[in-house]
C-alpha positions as a Markdown table, in Angstrom:
| # | Residue | x | y | z |
|---|---|---|---|---|
| 1 | Unk | 24.4 | 3.6 | 13.2 |
| 2 | Unk | 26.9 | 4.1 | 10.4 |
| 3 | Unk | 26.8 | 7.4 | 8.5 |
| 4 | Unk | 27.4 | 6.4 | 4.9 |
| 5 | Unk | 26.5 | 7.5 | 1.4 |
| 6 | Unk | 25.8 | 3.9 | 0.4 |
| 7 | Unk | 22.4 | 2.4 | 1.0 |
| 8 | Unk | 21.5 | -1.3 | 1.1 |
| 9 | Unk | 17.7 | -2.0 | 1.2 |
| 10 | Unk | 16.6 | -5.5 | 2.0 |
| 11 | Unk | 13.4 | -7.3 | 1.3 |
| 12 | Unk | 12.2 | -9.4 | 4.2 |
| 13 | Unk | 10.5 | -12.7 | 3.3 |
| 14 | Unk | 12.8 | -15.0 | 1.4 |
| 15 | Unk | 15.7 | -12.6 | 1.7 |
| 16 | Unk | 16.3 | -12.2 | 5.4 |
| 17 | Unk | 13.6 | -14.4 | 7.0 |
| 18 | Unk | 11.7 | -17.6 | 6.4 |
| 19 | Unk | 8.1 | -17.2 | 7.4 |
| 20 | Unk | 6.5 | -19.6 | 4.8 |
| 21 | Unk | 5.1 | -21.9 | 7.5 |
| 22 | Unk | 3.4 | -19.1 | 9.4 |
| 23 | Unk | 2.0 | -17.6 | 6.2 |
| 24 | Unk | 0.6 | -20.9 | 4.9 |
| 25 | Unk | -0.9 | -21.7 | 8.3 |
| 26 | Unk | -2.6 | -18.3 | 8.3 |
| 27 | Unk | -4.0 | -19.0 | 4.9 |
| 28 | Unk | -5.3 | -22.4 | 6.0 |
| 29 | Unk | -7.1 | -20.8 | 9.0 |
| 30 | Unk | -8.7 | -18.2 | 6.8 |
| 31 | Unk | -10.0 | -20.7 | 4.3 |
| 32 | Unk | -11.3 | -23.0 | 7.1 |
| 33 | Unk | -13.1 | -20.2 | 8.7 |
| 34 | Unk | -14.9 | -19.5 | 5.5 |
| 35 | Unk | -15.7 | -23.1 | 4.9 |
| 36 | Unk | -13.5 | -23.5 | 1.8 |
| 37 | Unk | -11.0 | -26.2 | 0.8 |
| 38 | Unk | -7.5 | -25.5 | 1.8 |
| 39 | Unk | -5.2 | -23.9 | -0.8 |
| 40 | Unk | -2.1 | -25.8 | -2.0 |
| 41 | Unk | 0.9 | -24.9 | 0.0 |
| 42 | Unk | 3.1 | -24.6 | -3.1 |
| 43 | Unk | 0.7 | -22.1 | -4.7 |
| 44 | Unk | 0.6 | -19.9 | -1.5 |
| 45 | Unk | 4.4 | -20.0 | -1.0 |
| 46 | Unk | 5.1 | -19.2 | -4.7 |
| 47 | Unk | 3.1 | -16.0 | -4.2 |
| 48 | Unk | 5.0 | -14.7 | -1.2 |
| 49 | Unk | 6.3 | -11.3 | -1.9 |
| 50 | Unk | 3.1 | -10.0 | -3.3 |
| 51 | Unk | 0.4 | -8.3 | -1.2 |
| 52 | Unk | -2.1 | -10.3 | 0.8 |
| 53 | Unk | -4.9 | -9.0 | -1.5 |
| 54 | Unk | -3.1 | -10.4 | -4.5 |
| 55 | Unk | -2.2 | -13.7 | -2.8 |
| 56 | Unk | -5.9 | -14.3 | -1.8 |
| 57 | Unk | -7.2 | -13.3 | -5.3 |
| 58 | Unk | -4.8 | -15.7 | -7.0 |
| 59 | Unk | -6.0 | -18.5 | -4.7 |
| 60 | Unk | -9.6 | -18.1 | -5.8 |
| 61 | Unk | -11.0 | -15.7 | -3.2 |
| 62 | Unk | -13.5 | -13.2 | -4.7 |
| 63 | Unk | -12.8 | -9.5 | -4.4 |
| 64 | Unk | -15.8 | -8.9 | -2.2 |
| 65 | Unk | -14.6 | -11.5 | 0.4 |
| 66 | Unk | -10.9 | -10.6 | 0.5 |
| 67 | Unk | -11.2 | -8.2 | 3.4 |
| 68 | Unk | -12.8 | -10.9 | 5.6 |
| 69 | Unk | -10.2 | -13.5 | 4.6 |
| 70 | Unk | -7.3 | -11.1 | 5.4 |
| 71 | Unk | -8.8 | -10.3 | 8.8 |
| 72 | Unk | -9.0 | -14.0 | 9.6 |
| 73 | Unk | -5.4 | -14.5 | 8.4 |
| 74 | Unk | -4.0 | -11.6 | 10.3 |
| 75 | Unk | -5.7 | -12.6 | 13.6 |
| 76 | Unk | -4.0 | -16.0 | 13.5 |
| 77 | Unk | -0.7 | -14.8 | 11.9 |
| 78 | Unk | -0.1 | -12.4 | 14.8 |
| 79 | Unk | -0.4 | -15.3 | 17.3 |
| 80 | Unk | 2.1 | -17.6 | 15.5 |
| 81 | Unk | 4.5 | -15.4 | 13.5 |
| 82 | Unk | 7.2 | -15.0 | 16.1 |
| 83 | Unk | 7.4 | -18.7 | 16.9 |
| 84 | Unk | 7.1 | -19.9 | 13.3 |
| 85 | Unk | 9.5 | -17.4 | 11.6 |
| 86 | Unk | 13.3 | -17.7 | 11.5 |
| 87 | Unk | 16.2 | -15.8 | 10.1 |
| 88 | Unk | 17.6 | -17.4 | 7.0 |
| 89 | Unk | 21.0 | -19.1 | 7.6 |
| 90 | Unk | 23.2 | -16.3 | 6.4 |
| 91 | Unk | 20.9 | -13.4 | 7.1 |
| 92 | Unk | 22.5 | -12.2 | 10.4 |
| 93 | Unk | 26.0 | -12.2 | 9.0 |
| 94 | Unk | 24.6 | -10.4 | 5.9 |
| 95 | Unk | 23.1 | -7.6 | 8.1 |
| 96 | Unk | 26.3 | -7.3 | 10.1 |
| 97 | Unk | 28.5 | -7.1 | 7.0 |
| 98 | Unk | 26.2 | -4.6 | 5.3 |
| 99 | Unk | 26.1 | -2.4 | 8.3 |
| 100 | Unk | 29.9 | -1.9 | 8.1 |
| 101 | Unk | 29.6 | -0.1 | 4.7 |
| 102 | Unk | 26.1 | 1.2 | 4.4 |
| 103 | Unk | 22.9 | 2.6 | 5.9 |
| 104 | Unk | 20.3 | -0.2 | 5.9 |
| 105 | Unk | 16.6 | -0.3 | 5.4 |
| 106 | Unk | 13.9 | -2.9 | 5.0 |
| 107 | Unk | 11.4 | -2.5 | 2.2 |
| 108 | Unk | 8.7 | -5.2 | 2.5 |
| 109 | Unk | 5.0 | -6.0 | 1.7 |
| 110 | Unk | 4.6 | -7.1 | 5.3 |
| 111 | Unk | 2.9 | -4.5 | 7.5 |
| 112 | Unk | 5.2 | -2.2 | 9.4 |
| 113 | Unk | 4.4 | -3.4 | 12.9 |
| 114 | Unk | 4.8 | -7.0 | 12.1 |
| 115 | Unk | 8.1 | -6.4 | 10.3 |
| 116 | Unk | 9.5 | -4.5 | 13.3 |
| 117 | Unk | 8.3 | -7.1 | 15.7 |
| 118 | Unk | 10.2 | -9.8 | 13.8 |
| 119 | Unk | 13.4 | -7.8 | 13.5 |
| 120 | Unk | 13.3 | -7.0 | 17.2 |
| 121 | Unk | 12.9 | -10.6 | 18.1 |
| 122 | Unk | 16.0 | -11.5 | 16.0 |
| 123 | Unk | 18.0 | -8.7 | 17.6 |
| 124 | Unk | 18.6 | -6.7 | 14.4 |
| 125 | Unk | 16.0 | -3.9 | 14.4 |
| 126 | Unk | 18.6 | -1.4 | 15.6 |
| 127 | Unk | 20.7 | -2.1 | 12.5 |
| 128 | Unk | 18.1 | -0.4 | 10.2 |
| 129 | Unk | 17.6 | 3.3 | 9.6 |
| 130 | Unk | 14.0 | 2.6 | 8.7 |
| 131 | Unk | 11.4 | -0.1 | 7.9 |
| 132 | Unk | 8.9 | 0.6 | 5.1 |
| 133 | Unk | 5.9 | -1.8 | 5.2 |
| 134 | Unk | 2.9 | -2.3 | 3.1 |
| 135 | Unk | 0.9 | 0.1 | 5.2 |
| 136 | Unk | 3.4 | 2.9 | 4.9 |
| 137 | Unk | 2.8 | 3.7 | 1.2 |
| 138 | Unk | -0.2 | 3.9 | -1.1 |
| 139 | Unk | 1.4 | 1.6 | -3.7 |
| 140 | Unk | 3.4 | -1.6 | -2.9 |
| 141 | Unk | 6.4 | -3.0 | -4.8 |
| 142 | Unk | 6.9 | -3.1 | -7.8 |
| 143 | Unk | 6.0 | 0.6 | -7.5 |
| 144 | Unk | 9.0 | 2.8 | -6.8 |
| 145 | Unk | 7.1 | 4.4 | -3.9 |
| 146 | Unk | 8.3 | 2.1 | -1.1 |
| 147 | Unk | 11.9 | 2.6 | -2.1 |
| 148 | Unk | 11.5 | 6.4 | -2.4 |
| 149 | Unk | 9.9 | 6.3 | 1.1 |
| 150 | Unk | 12.9 | 4.4 | 2.4 |
| 151 | Unk | 15.3 | 6.9 | 0.9 |
| 152 | Unk | 13.4 | 9.7 | 2.5 |
| 153 | Unk | 13.0 | 8.0 | 5.9 |
| 154 | Unk | 16.6 | 7.0 | 6.1 |
| 155 | Unk | 17.9 | 10.5 | 5.5 |
| 156 | Unk | 18.6 | 10.6 | 1.8 |
| 157 | Unk | 21.9 | 11.9 | 0.4 |
| 158 | Unk | 23.1 | 8.6 | -1.1 |
| 159 | Unk | 25.8 | 8.1 | -3.7 |
| 160 | Unk | 24.6 | 4.5 | -4.5 |
| 161 | Unk | 21.7 | 2.4 | -3.3 |
| 162 | Unk | 21.2 | -1.3 | -3.7 |
| 163 | Unk | 18.0 | -3.3 | -3.3 |
| 164 | Unk | 18.4 | -7.0 | -2.3 |
| 165 | Unk | 15.4 | -9.2 | -2.8 |
| 166 | Unk | 14.2 | -12.6 | -3.9 |
| 167 | Unk | 11.2 | -11.8 | -6.2 |
| 168 | Unk | 10.5 | -9.8 | -9.4 |
| 169 | Unk | 8.7 | -7.3 | -7.2 |
| 170 | Unk | 12.0 | -6.3 | -5.6 |
| 171 | Unk | 13.9 | -6.0 | -8.9 |
| 172 | Unk | 11.2 | -4.1 | -10.7 |
| 173 | Unk | 10.8 | -1.7 | -7.8 |
| 174 | Unk | 14.5 | -1.0 | -7.9 |
| 175 | Unk | 14.4 | -0.4 | -11.6 |
| 176 | Unk | 11.4 | 1.9 | -11.2 |
| 177 | Unk | 13.2 | 3.8 | -8.5 |
| 178 | Unk | 16.4 | 4.0 | -10.6 |
| 179 | Unk | 18.6 | 2.2 | -8.1 |
| 180 | Unk | 20.8 | -0.9 | -8.4 |
| 181 | Unk | 19.6 | -4.4 | -7.4 |
| 182 | Unk | 20.7 | -7.9 | -6.7 |
| 183 | Unk | 18.3 | -10.9 | -6.8 |
| 184 | Unk | 18.8 | -13.8 | -4.4 |
| 185 | Unk | 17.8 | -17.4 | -4.7 |
| 186 | Unk | 17.0 | -18.0 | -1.0 |
| 187 | Unk | 13.4 | -17.2 | -1.4 |
| 188 | Unk | 10.3 | -17.9 | -3.5 |
| 189 | Unk | 11.1 | -17.1 | -7.2 |
| 190 | Unk | 12.8 | -19.3 | -9.7 |
| 191 | Unk | 16.2 | -18.6 | -11.3 |
| 192 | Unk | 14.5 | -18.4 | -14.7 |
| 193 | Unk | 12.0 | -15.7 | -13.6 |
| 194 | Unk | 14.8 | -13.6 | -12.0 |
| 195 | Unk | 17.1 | -14.0 | -15.1 |
| 196 | Unk | 14.4 | -12.2 | -17.2 |
| 197 | Unk | 14.9 | -9.1 | -15.1 |
| 198 | Unk | 18.6 | -8.9 | -14.0 |
| 199 | Unk | 22.0 | -10.6 | -14.5 |
| 200 | Unk | 22.9 | -9.8 | -10.9 |
| 201 | Unk | 21.8 | -13.0 | -9.1 |
| 202 | Unk | 23.4 | -14.6 | -6.1 |
| 203 | Unk | 22.6 | -17.4 | -3.7 |
| 204 | Unk | 21.6 | -15.4 | -0.6 |
| 205 | Unk | 21.8 | -12.0 | 1.1 |
| 206 | Unk | 25.3 | -12.6 | 2.4 |
| 207 | Unk | 26.7 | -13.3 | -1.1 |
| 208 | Unk | 24.8 | -10.2 | -2.3 |
| 209 | Unk | 26.4 | -8.0 | 0.3 |
| 210 | Unk | 29.8 | -9.3 | -0.5 |
| 211 | Unk | 29.2 | -8.5 | -4.1 |
| 212 | Unk | 28.2 | -4.9 | -3.1 |
| 213 | Unk | 31.3 | -4.6 | -1.0 |
| 214 | Unk | 33.4 | -5.4 | -4.1 |
| 215 | Unk | 31.5 | -3.0 | -6.3 |
| 216 | Unk | 31.8 | 0.0 | -3.9 |
| 217 | Unk | 35.5 | -0.5 | -3.6 |
| 218 | Unk | 36.0 | 0.1 | -7.3 |
């Protein structure tokens, strides 16, 4: 793994992988098990990037029932996630290019084990110094805590760090941790929402990495 004073931290869903089908199917199973009408796909997908607790709350589940819904979701998601998740079209190349100039980490609201399992399946887990999942910190993005955890776990001693992500959670977490960020349009947030937070917006992870390559040469 490259020793570098540059860090590139990637979000997972919508930045490197497409797991929308698996996530929505997991939600449908949870709602069916509890005898409730299925949530709208568009509403569930639009919330990807937040925690499961937040996603279920915003789909009308009461606070007292969230734990039961999440348990049902996770039981089904584990069965289908590998088959129903894919790398986004330019993600593999983005990871390879990024690994030439930087130490890499994943900072995600997915749980740690699930994230590593997916990265292993796609043959890229070895490219990352660390993976920080929802269960690795007390507070999720947009808190700075997951990014600070990634800095620590990946060895620290950085000159510049960049966060690449597709939602406001990623950009706000980067701001809170006082690192640079680039938003990508390959995921679940609109251009308008991202423009409110950063002028640094590209189409996908690969174009974000190429932009970083240009910046660090200056």
